[in-house]
Residue, then its C-alpha position, 0 to 999 in steps of 0.5 A: x125280599x121282593x114284591x110278587x109283581x116282579x114275579x108274576x104280576x098281581x092277578x092272584x087273589x091268595x093272601x100272599x099274592x104280592x108278598x115280599x119273599x125272604x131269601x138270599x143274603x149277600x155279604x157286605x160289599x167286599x173289595x176282594x170278591x171270590x173267584x167263584x162269584x166272579x166266574x158265576x157273574x162272568x158266565x151269566x153276563x156272557x149268557x145274557x149278551x148272547x141270548x137276551x141281547x143277541x150279540x157276541x163279545x166281538x160285536x158288543x158295544x158298551x150299551x150292550x154290555x150294560x144291558x147284559x150286566x143289568x139283566x144278569x144282576x136282575x136275575x140275582x134279585x129274582x133268585x132271592x125271591x124264588x129261594x123260599x116260600x112266601x111269608x105272610x102278607x105284611x100288616x101294612x104297606x106304603x104307597x108313594x104317589x109322585x109325578x116325578x121319580x128322578x132315578x138316574x142310572x141304576x147300575x151302581x145302586x143295584x151292584x152296591x146294594x147287592x154287594x157285587x160292585x167289585x165282582x162285576x168289575x172283575x167279571x167284566x175285566x176278564x172279558x176285556x170290558x171296563x165297568x166304568x164305560x159300561x156304567x156310563x152307557x146306561x141312559x140317565x132316567x130323567x123322570x123328574x125335574x129336580x129335588x122333588x123327583x130325586x127325593x122320591x127316588x131316595x125315599x124309595x131306596x131307603x124304604x127298601x133298605x129299611x124293609x118297609x113294604x112299599x110301592x112307588x107309583x108314577x108315570x113311565x114317560x117316553x121322554x123325561x125332562x128335556x136334554x139341555x143344549x147350550x148354543x151361544x149361551x141360549x138353552x135349547x130343549x131337545x127330547x130326552x130318549x132314555x127308552x130308545x134301546x129299551x130298559x133292562x131293569x123293568x117288567x111290563x105287566x099288561x095283566x095288571x092294566x086298568x082303565x082310566x076315564x075322562x069326560x062324559x056325564x054323571x047319571x043317577x040310579x036308584x038301588x033296590x033299597x031306594x038309595x041313589x047312586x051316582x054313576x060316572x059314564x066317561x066319554x073316553x077310556x085310557x088303558x093304564x099299563x104298569x111297568x115294574x122296576x125293582x128297588x133293591x135295598x142295602x144288602x138286598x134284605x128287601x126289594x120294593x117296586x116302582x110301578x110306572x104307568x104308561x097310557x095306551x089307547x084301547x084301539x091302536x088304529x082306526x082301521x076304517x079311516x086307514x083303509x079310506x086313505x086317512x093314514x094320519x087321522x087313523x092314529x090321531x086318537x092313539x096319539x092323543x091318548x098316548x100323549x099322557x105319558x109322552x113327556x114329563x111336564x108339558x108346558x101348561x102355558x096354553x089351555x091344551x097344555x093345561x088340560x094335558x097336565x091335569x090328564x097326566x095327574x089324574x091318569x096316574x093317580x086313578x090307576x094307582x088307587x085302582x091298583x092298591x084297592x084291588x090288591x087290598x080287596x084280594x088280601x083283606x076283603x073289607x075296604x073299611x080296613x084300608x087305613x089299617x093296611x095301607x098308607x098313601x103318601x101324596x108327594x106334593x099336590x100333583x096327586x091331590x086328585x086322589x082325595x075325590x078319586x078314592x071317595x069315588x072308588x069307595x062310594x060309587x064303585x064299592x058302595x060304602x056310605x059317604x061317612x065311612x068312605x070319608x073316614x077311610x080316605x082321611x085316615x089313609x092319605x098323607x100329604x107332603x107340601x114342598x113349596x110356599x110359592x103361591x104359583x106352585x100350589x096348584x089350582x085348576x079352573x072349575x070349568x076344566x074340572x067339570x068337563x074333564x072330571x065331572x064326577x070328581x067335581x061333584x065330590x069336591x063340591x060336596x066335600x067343600x059344602x060339608x066342610x064349610x057347613x061344619x064350620x058354620x055349625x060351630x059358629x065360624x061364619x065370617x065370610x072372609x074366613x070361610x073364603x080362606x078355607x074353601x076348596x074353591x077360590x072364588x076370587x080368581x075365576x073359580x078355581x079348585x085349590x088342590x093344596x086345600x083339597x089335599x090338606x082336608x083329605x089327609x090325616x097328616x100334612x108335613x113340611x120338609x124342613x123345620x123352617x118350611x113347616x113353621x112357615x106353612x102354619x103361618x102362611x099358605x095353610x094358616x087358615x086351615x091350620x087354625x082349624x086343626x092345629x095338630x095336622x101339620x108336622x115336620x119331616x126334614x128331608x134326607x138323602x140316601x147315602x148309598x147313592x150320594x156317598x158310597x157310590x158317588x164318592x168311593x174314595x172318601x167312603x174307603x177313607x171313612x171305612x179305614x178311619x171308623x170301620x165298616x159300620x159306616x156302610x150300614x149305619x150313616x150315624x157311624x160317620x160321626x166318628x170322623x170328627x175325632x180326625x178333624x184336627x189330624x194333619x195326616x188324615x186331612x192330607x188324605x182327605x184333601x188327596x181324595x178331593x183332589x182326585x175328584x176335582x181332577x175327574x170333574x175338570x175332565x168332565x167340564x173340559x169335555x162338555x164346555x171346552x173350558x180347562x179349569x184348574x183343580x187347584x182352585x176353589x170350586x164354587x158350585x151352584x147346581x140346581x134348577x134355574x129359578x129366580x128365587x134360587x138366585x143364580x143371578x145373585x151369584x152371577x152378580x158377585x162374579x161380575x163384581x169380583x171380576x171388576x175388583x180383580x181388574x181394579x187391583x190385579x196386584x192383590x193376592x186373589x185366591x184362585x176360584x172356579x165358578x161352576x153353574x149347572x141347571x135347567x130352566x123351564x122351557x117357557x121361563x124366559x127370565x131363567x133362560x136369560x140368567x143362563x145366557x148371562x152366566x155363559x156370556x160372563x164366562x166367555x169374557x172372564x175366561x178370555x181376559x188375561x188379567x184374571x187368568x189363574x184367579x177367576x174362571x166361570x163355566x156353565x155345564x150343560x144338561x144337568x142330571x143325576x149323573x152329572x151331579x154325581x161328578x160335581x158333588x164329590x169335587x165341590x169345595x163351596x156349596x151355593x145355597x143362596x135362595x131368598x129366605x123363606x122360599x126354599x122348602x128344604x133342599x137336598x143338594x145342600x145335604x149331598x154337598x155337605x156330606x161330601x165335604x163342601x162348605x155351605x155358603x147360604x141363607x137361613x132358608x130351608x134345611x140350611x138352618x138344620x145343617x148349621x145346627x149340625x155342622x156348627x156355626x164355624x163350619x158354614x158361611x151364613x149371610x143375608x136376611x132371615x125369613x122375617x127380615x124378608x117379609x119386613x123388607x118387602x113391606x118397605x117400598x123402594x128397598x131395591x133402589x136404596x140398596x143399589x144406591x148404598x152399594x157402589x160395587x153392586x151398582x157398578x156390576x149392574x151398570x156393566x151388565x146393563x151397558x152390554x159389557x158382556x153382550x156388546x153385539x146386543x147391548x140391551x140383551x140383559x135389560x129385563x134382568x136389570x130392570x127387575x132388580x132395579x124395580x121390584x126385585x121380588x127375591x131381594x138380591x139387592x138387599x142381600x148383595x153386600x152381605x153376600x160379598x162380605x161372606x164370600x171374602x170370608x170364604x177367600x180367607x178360609x181357603x187360604x188356611x188349608x188346615x182350617x178349611x179341611x177341618x171344617x170339611x171333615x166335620x161337615x162330612x161327619x156331622x151331616x149323618x142326620x140327613x140320611x133319608x133312612x132317618x127321614x123314612x123312620x120318622x114318616x113310618x112312625x109318625x105318619x104311616x104307622x108302619x113297623x120298621x124292621 
């Protein structure tokens, strides 16, 4: 089934204008495709190569073969749509608004969900082409920064697999998250060029473009009945052009749409200025407009950067709301019924401007009374919070909002007045309480609290793990929660097993199918059947053999990217995530340094071989995070060159972390580092992917680690450190860092070696800012948790020396993490938040 936008845009006004269509059903993926299906796909790829790409087999590059294969597969999706008449319009759709969609490469997803992976391999083999090389030629669409964007991509795939009618809305960035280059340990950011040779998966829809305004003034007009209406007259209009990518569900039973907006100027060039000789100035306005969709997360460290970030957020939110409102009117007519037929989910605060924008559309553009519009808004929107970090809960200066979005600022003021007035009528007049729940933060230069705005405008507000949700109630949203104790609910994150198990780890998937049956391909809970094989020595041996194959493959990737030859027989200790102080890569590095010193002190001891692997990007303006990367690289340089620790300890920082690199690392990891400061990681999804593929977790009781422990069992996970309550108590005690360092000779020795230039002799004070932070404030309590982290790491050593114990735990991790499927998460959203039926 497929939304009509993939067929002919959505300008039609009949009831079935953009309806999913029933049609072709592929078989369950087969390892032995029929000769007929191979021939059909073989011929289709050749036709696309000739007539769409303009190449012959003799001249085609891997990138050409990829484009031809993608187009041939996309045709299969369209064949499914065109094979039957359109069914009735669905009762309700989900509209998922996210500034990030970290979709990565799509070829494996599409082949797998169409049931054509082996067919494609055989068809290309007949042409003398290797499918793996073709798949590797697809650009990695890095339209996200990390977990937030990858979660959105998993959710879109799960909604399609569950046949939940949905649109994903975001921005079609010309350049996604930067490509990371490491030079002498220093991160350098270069543009990511995923669109350099086009994108064969998408359909441009210029007929569905809409206009987004900025600036200007708000005028008042008097209607015939004497009512006053505000009219926003923007000073600038930007054309939002949609590009649609099909999101194919498992078995192609349903296909949803990811609609990404590109910003375009109304006029491509000022011809008068051009003809007058000002060739650069003639396109200046176009450049300014198109900057909106140019780069993911431009630095907001300057006023201009901050304004661009707000323009991005409003641009895609406004375009998306206009699009869905237009669709609803065409199908249903009355906008008062929008909550019955649409559920709009705000993924974090980036699209929180949807609250006043939807009110503006309903009141100003379509004439609904304020109370009716507020009812529609608050019964249609949902808000997912992803962070407890105050700096990550967006606020915008009132001055910027008034200048860029004057009508929206008026609406925000009115929402806030009515909100506070309502509290006053109920006797809640304490000034401190009113200030805490106000949409305007008066204490820091008058700023609009976007989290508060999203909270007030949503029917449900959800956290993304049990601990995170409870802490939301107790901390950042405590004053608002006290006013409406039913609004906050929990929806623990999940991952799509089709991507992170079936595609990323085909060997382990085949082993699982052989052990418990093909149902594991359709139903993640079937993996629970692997638990009965956990003690089986023969099964453990086969499981370990699959792992060894993946570790050897990863070793080749690491050698290619870093020049470091790592030992596949060693324990692969992996920390892969965005570089941030609260995620505590620095704690891992400190333990690495301490381990290095311990091996040097006792070289005769039987130390188990360990490879420490790091990967992740630091925000371009985040100096401390970049310094952590440099320290990891410098530690790797010295450790890997020291013959005393050879064969016992290796360290590598693998550059340019991406979805594709994650797909290589995760199936090969033995130990999963999930060591954030308790209470600060909302959920995490890397922890789920790694546990699913058999890595044992070493982590704090933070985010979804708590629920992972509940599912895999205390004996199959390594937990250390302070709890969230312990973190709060410790930070309330002045001088805790100094006391922790004084009490830990091992920690002090590691810090002294770093501070004295032991890893940077050419610049002894290079890492002084990191050491000063730890010996001073230590906001993320690395010093408090270090000794317990060291202790548990030595428990890991002991467990690794007992292979049967280790592989039993690894198998149980795979078997017992079935609950963390994003299919389960989407069912919970559908039932409790969106009130949408699941097929």
